[in-house]
N, C-alpha and C positions, 0 to 999 in steps of 0.2 A: 504494500500500500504506500502510496506517495505521502511523505511526511507533511506536505502542504495541506492535504485533505483532512488530517486529524483535527486541527483546530476548527474546521468547518463542520465535520460530521459529529463530533462529540456533543456540542451544544444542541445540534438538531436532534440527536438521539435522546438527549435528556428532555428536551421540550416534547418530543413525541411520546416519551414514556409518561411524563406528568399529564399531558393532555389525554392520553389513553386511559390512565387511571381515573382521572376526574370524570371522563365520559362514561365509563362503565359504572362508577359509583353513582352517578346521576341516574343512569338507566335502572340500577338496582333499587334506588329510592323510589323512582316512579312506579316500578312494578310492585313495591311494597304498598304504596299508597293506593294503587288500583285494587289490590287484594284486601284493603281495609286494615292493614297493619300500620303500626306506628313506627316510622323510620328512625325516630330518635331513641327508641328502646334498644336497638342494637348497639348504639354507641355507649349507652350507659352500662351495659353488661361487659363491654370489652375493657373497661378500666378498673376491673376488680383488683383488690390488693394482692390476690394470689398470682396475677400475672407479673406484678412488680417483684414479688417474692421469688418467682421462678427465674426471672431475668437476673436478679441479684445473686441467687445461688449458682446459676450457670457461670456468671462472671467470677465469683469467688472460687468455684471449682477450677475454672480455666487458669486463673491466677495462681492458685496453689499448684496446679499441674505444671505450669511454666517454672515456678520457683523450684519445685522438686526436680524437674528435668535439668535445670541449670545446675543445681547442686550435684546431681548424679553425674552430669557431663563434666563438671569442673573438678570434683574432688574424689569421686568414687571410681569411675571407669578410667582405667589406665590406657591412654592412647598417645599417639605421637603428638609432637608440638603443633599447635594451631589446627588440629584435626577436630572436626565437629561431627556429631552423630544426630542428624535431623530426625531420625526415626523415633528417638526418645522424646523429642519435643512434641511431635505430632501425636504419638501414642498417649502421652500423659495429658495433653490438652483434651483429647477425646475422653480419656478416663475421668479427668476432673469435671468436665462438662456433664458427662453421664451421671456421675455421682451427685452433682448439683441437681439434676433433674429427678433422680430417685429420691433425694431428700425432700425436694419440692412436692413430689407425689405423696409422700407420707404426711406432710403438713396439710396438703389439700384434702387428703382422705380423712384426716382427723377433724378438719374444719367442717366438712360436709356431713359427717356422721355424728359428730359431737363426741366421739370416742375413737380409740385406736382399733 
């Protein structure tokens, strides 16, 4: 691809994406109104505190995974000078994010049922 085209195509792509998202969101709202549903009800449900908890636990898990990967790569695993092992970083990022989601699941389960 010609490097001159990138500054032209990237803003056009971003504009097309935003326009498309707004267009389909408007069509969805109009369909909800036609069926007699309240389109504002969907927005109220999406901002539940459990979504914030889930996002926070994912970020904490990913951060701890990165920290553990750095520690293992720097101090535990013996390798040559300036050698990196990216598999450890990717693996522990996934493991930490997954553990954050599992913990979030147990908090949400406890919240919905009132007990564990």
